[in-house]
C-alpha positions, 0 to 999 in steps of 0.5 A, spaced: 500 500 500 502 506 498 501 512 503 500 519 501 499 525 506 495 530 503 495 537 506 487 540 508 489 547 506 494 547 500 492 540 497 499 538 496 500 531 496 507 527 499 508 520 497 511 517 504 512 510 504 509 503 503 506 500 509 501 493 511 494 495 512 494 491 519 501 495 521 498 502 520 491 500 523 494 498 529 499 504 530 494 510 529 487 508 529 481 504 527 478 503 520 470 504 520 465 505 514 465 512 512 457 512 512 457 509 520 453 515 523 457 514 530 463 516 527 460 522 523 461 527 528 466 533 526 473 532 529 475 537 534 482 536 534 486 541 530 490 540 524 497 539 523 503 534 520 506 532 526 505 528 532 502 534 536 495 533 533 491 527 534 489 523 528 482 523 525 478 516 524 480 513 518 476 514 511 480 511 505 478 511 498 481 507 492 486 511 488 489 509 481 494 503 480 491 500 486 494 506 491 489 508 497 488 516 499 488 517 506 483 523 508 486 525 514 492 527 518 497 522 519 503 521 524 509 521 520 514 523 525 518 521 531 522 525 536 528 521 536 535 525 536 537 522 530 533 521 523 531 525 517 528 532 519 521 532 516 521 536 509 515 541 511 515 548 513 511 553 517 510 559 513 509 566 516 510 573 514 516 577 516 515 583 520 512 589 517 508 586 512 501 587 512 497 581 515 495 576 511 489 572 514 491 565 511 498 566 513 497 568 519 493 563 522 499 558 523 496 553 519 499 554 512 505 548 511 509 547 505 514 541 503 520 541 499 527 538 498 530 544 501 529 551 504 529 554 497 524 550 494 519 550 499 520 558 499 518 558 492 512 554 493 510 558 499 511 565 495 507 562 489 501 560 493 501 566 497 502 571 490 507 575 494 515 576 493 519 571 497 523 576 501 516 577 505 516 570 507 519 566 513 519 559 513 520 554 519 522 547 518 518 542 523 523 540 528 521 533 528 524 527 524 521 522 519 519 516 522 524 511 524 523 506 519 524 511 513 531 514 516 533 506 517 532 505 510 537 510 508 542 508 513 547 504 509 548 509 504 546 516 508 551 515 513 557 515 508 555 522 505 549 520 500 547 523 496 554 526 495 559 521 492 564 521 497 570 517 498 567 513 504 561 512 500 565 509 495 570 505 500 564 502 505 558 502 500 555 496 499 557 493 506 558 485 507 553 483 513 547 486 516 546 483 523 539 484 526 532 481 529 527 477 525 522 481 527 524 487 523 525 484 517 520 488 513 520 494 517 528 495 516 531 490 512 526 490 506 526 497 506 534 498 506 534 493 500 529 497 496 531 504 498 539 501 496 536 499 489 532 505 488 537 510 490 544 507 489 542 502 484 546 497 488 544 492 494 546 495 501 549 488 503 550 481 501 548 477 507 543 478 513 545 475 520 538 474 524 540 474 532 536 471 537 530 474 541 532 475 548 527 473 554 528 472 561 531 465 564 524 462 564 523 463 557 518 469 558 517 475 554 521 481 558 515 486 561 515 491 566 509 489 569 512 482 570 518 485 573 523 481 569 526 486 564 534 485 565 537 492 564 544 490 561 547 496 565 545 492 571 548 486 569 555 489 567 555 494 573 551 490 578 545 492 582 542 490 589 535 488 590 533 494 593 536 498 587 531 494 582 525 495 587 527 503 587 526 503 580 519 501 579 517 507 583 519 511 577 515 507 572 507 508 570 505 502 573 499 501 577 500 499 585 498 491 583 503 491 577 508 494 582 507 489 587 507 483 582 514 486 579 517 486 586 515 479 587 518 477 580 524 481 582 525 478 589 524 471 586 529 471 580 534 476 584 534 475 591 541 477 592 540 482 586 544 482 580 551 481 581 557 485 577 559 481 571 562 486 566 561 487 559 566 482 556 562 476 560 555 479 558 557 479 550 561 472 551 554 469 554 550 472 549 554 469 543 554 462 546 547 461 545 543 457 540 544 459 532 540 465 529 532 465 529 531 462 536 529 465 542 535 466 548 533 465 555 538 469 558 540 467 565 544 472 569 547 466 573 550 464 566 553 471 565 556 470 572 559 463 570 563 467 564 565 472 569 568 467 573 571 465 566 574 472 565 577 471 572 580 464 570 583 468 564 586 473 568 589 468 573 592 464 567 595 471 564 598 473 571 601 466 572 604 466 565 607 473 567 610 471 573 613 465 570 617 469 565 623 473 567 624 480 566 628 480 560 624 475 556 624 475 549 619 470 545 623 465 541 621 464 534 616 458 533 621 454 528 626 454 534 622 452 539 618 446 536 624 441 535 625 441 543 618 441 545 616 435 550 610 431 549 605 436 553 608 442 549 607 439 542 600 437 545 598 444 547 600 447 540 596 441 537 590 443 541 591 451 539 592 449 532 585 445 532 582 450 536 584 456 531 581 452 525 575 450 529 574 458 530 575 460 523 570 455 520 565 457 525 566 465 524 565 463 516 559 460 518 556 465 523 556 459 528 558 463 534 556 458 539 561 453 536 566 459 536 565 460 544 565 453 545 572 452 542 575 458 545 572 456 552 575 449 552 582 451 550 582 456 555 579 452 561 580 445 559 586 445 555 591 450 557 589 451 565 586 445 567 592 441 563 598 444 561 599 449 566 598 444 571 603 439 568 609 444 567 608 448 574 614 444 577 618 444 571 618 452 570 621 453 577 628 450 574 632 455 569 634 449 564 633 449 557 626 445 558 623 450 562 625 455 557 622 452 552 615 451 556 615 458 557 616 460 550 610 455 549 606 458 554 607 465 552 605 463 545 598 460 547 596 466 552 598 471 546 594 467 541 588 465 546 588 473 547 587 474 540 582 469 539 578 471 544 579 479 543 572 479 538 568 477 544 572 480 550 576 486 547 577 490 554 580 484 558 584 481 552 587 488 551 589 489 558 593 483 558 595 484 551 599 490 553 603 487 559 605 481 555 612 481 552 612 481 544 616 478 539 620 482 535 616 482 529 610 484 533 609 491 532 601 492 533 600 497 538 593 494 540 590 487 540 584 490 536 589 491 530 593 485 531 592 479 526 587 474 528 590 467 528 589 462 523 592 455 521 598 458 517 601 461 523 599 455 527 600 449 523 602 444 529 596 439 529 598 432 530 591 428 531 595 421 533 599 425 539 592 428 541 589 421 541 595 418 546 594 424 550 587 423 551 588 416 553 593 419 558 587 424 561 582 418 561 587 415 566 587 421 570 580 422 570 579 414 572 584 415 578 581 422 580 574 418 580 576 412 584 580 417 589 573 421 590 568 415 590 572 410 595 575 416 599 582 415 598 586 421 599 592 419 594 592 412 591 598 408 588 597 405 581 600 401 575 598 401 568 599 395 563 599 396 556 600 391 551 602 396 545 609 398 545 608 405 542 603 407 546 606 404 552 612 408 550 608 415 550 604 413 557 611 411 560 613 418 558 607 421 561 607 418 568 610 423 571 604 428 568 599 423 570 601 423 577 601 430 577 594 431 574 591 426 578 595 428 585 596 420 586 601 417 591 605 413 585 603 411 578 608 407 574 608 402 568 608 395 569 609 389 564 604 384 568 598 385 572 599 386 579 596 382 585 591 385 590 589 391 585 582 393 583 582 393 575 579 398 570 579 397 563 581 404 560 582 402 552 582 395 549 590 395 550 590 398 556 588 397 563 589 401 570 590 397 577 589 401 583 592 398 590 587 396 595 591 396 601 588 403 603 581 401 601 576 399 606 572 395 601 566 393 606 565 400 608 566 403 601 561 398 598 556 399 603 556 407 602 556 407 595 550 402 594 546 406 599 548 412 595 546 409 588 539 406 591 538 414 593 540 416 586 536 411 582 529 413 586 530 420 584 531 418 577 525 414 577 521 419 580 522 424 575 521 419 569 514 417 572 513 425 572 515 425 565 510 419 563 504 422 565 498 424 560 499 431 557 506 432 560 508 436 554 502 440 554 501 442 562 508 442 564 512 449 562 518 448 557 523 451 563 521 445 567 521 440 562 528 442 560 530 442 568 527 435 568 531 433 562 538 436 565 536 432 572 535 425 568 542 426 564 546 428 570 543 422 574 544 417 569 551 419 568 552 419 576 548 412 576 553 409 571 559 411 574 557 409 581 555 402 578 561 401 575 565 403 582 560 398 585 562 392 580 569 393 581 569 393 589 565 386 588 570 383 583 575 385 588 572 381 594 
């Protein structure tokens, strides 16, 4: 539909925009039959082109080419501080000119693409010289969507052919929400093709719509609106309650909002920071799906920021004052197994992140970054080299270089999501001679050409050693053994050689008393199979088998009871229809955890029964 605004005084028409009929009716008035007696009384509202006048009841008639003419004033303006100023001018006479009733009524308006064009129109209509007239342009701006449609090229100086327009238009990507595809995206495309002859962008990325932790639309009346500033800076429950007093809510809605805030944020909203909030939003599902934003999740990633900071601080303290990073080619030849493993993990992580960016799969990117920093670098590599870094030998110098390489690359990988944290650490980190970038913002983003050290075979063998570490930790926890003694039997010579070299690392990571390779199965040991060609044997001298077995069986029975209770709830009729989605998701998570724990305890019980 073409919307045309017609002046009730001058008769001028301004084609404004196309709009869907349901949108216009919802925004401005209600459509009624023009002959309906109830609405035939004259309007007592004054006329005018801007929002200051209330629009009359709608009456429409057919125009040529399927267009419709609206015989009423239409609110075409917004009071935003940005936008295109309405090209309408109020006409008045300059001082000293004889009074003219038509112009002096302050209701004569003219439109024009510039002041001079509007002035010429006004002079012709009033049949006076231009010097006797004074025009005042309307202070408001055109509707948001009109200005937004011009945004891709107007910001670069259009209609002038500026250098910025040649350089930056068209752009590559538009990021927006699916709810404004018609209002914004389609209008940008139409305006771009019409006024520049080119599409304004090549691709559109549709971000998710943010809801509260329970999947509800954010609403002031529910008290579940999450202000990003509160998540960044933190807010007490009293502060959240106090802000409700400034809202135009009735007392019942305010009380409901207070209850909602108290239920969701009993201790207020913790300070999480900008980087943690940005990273959290990028971890959620792919485009087009709703995001149930939980402040507790944001806080979790704030702790992730703390972990990165502590890892960087450990690295800076481990590097000598005169440390100068060595070229990658010089240190690779002397790397240990764990050095080569972490560099392989860095290479693989870099590849996954770049692939994820290419496909706009940000959850894949953030997951890969988080896994590298937490599970690979902090939990494994840092722990494995802590003792060796205390020395001042060649082995320690190589590990320092590898550690510096991983932290430097890890910061550059995470910088798009955490620019403040990564910049703060980057400025303190020693640079290689070839690194001249003043900021991480302009530093080259890591790629597999810079880090081509992926070694799949090595990663499989180290993964097996980490599985052994996890088995030892689990046994120590479940059996209540502070430090156990273990033996590894492997019937593959190549694998056995690698595991033999990694025994000190596995002992360090598992915090066991002793771990060694052996060729024969030892006596009086609990056996657990790690792989088809590898088994772990744990000495039983420190295990009170009857007591531990009784405790584990009681714990397993209680766990199975809880699992059956949840499964019974899920089997009820109309479970999918009656139980809210957030509760169903919680049940799914509980079942997943209980099943995993039950399987682990069952294995431990079976192991003890076999040992007796």
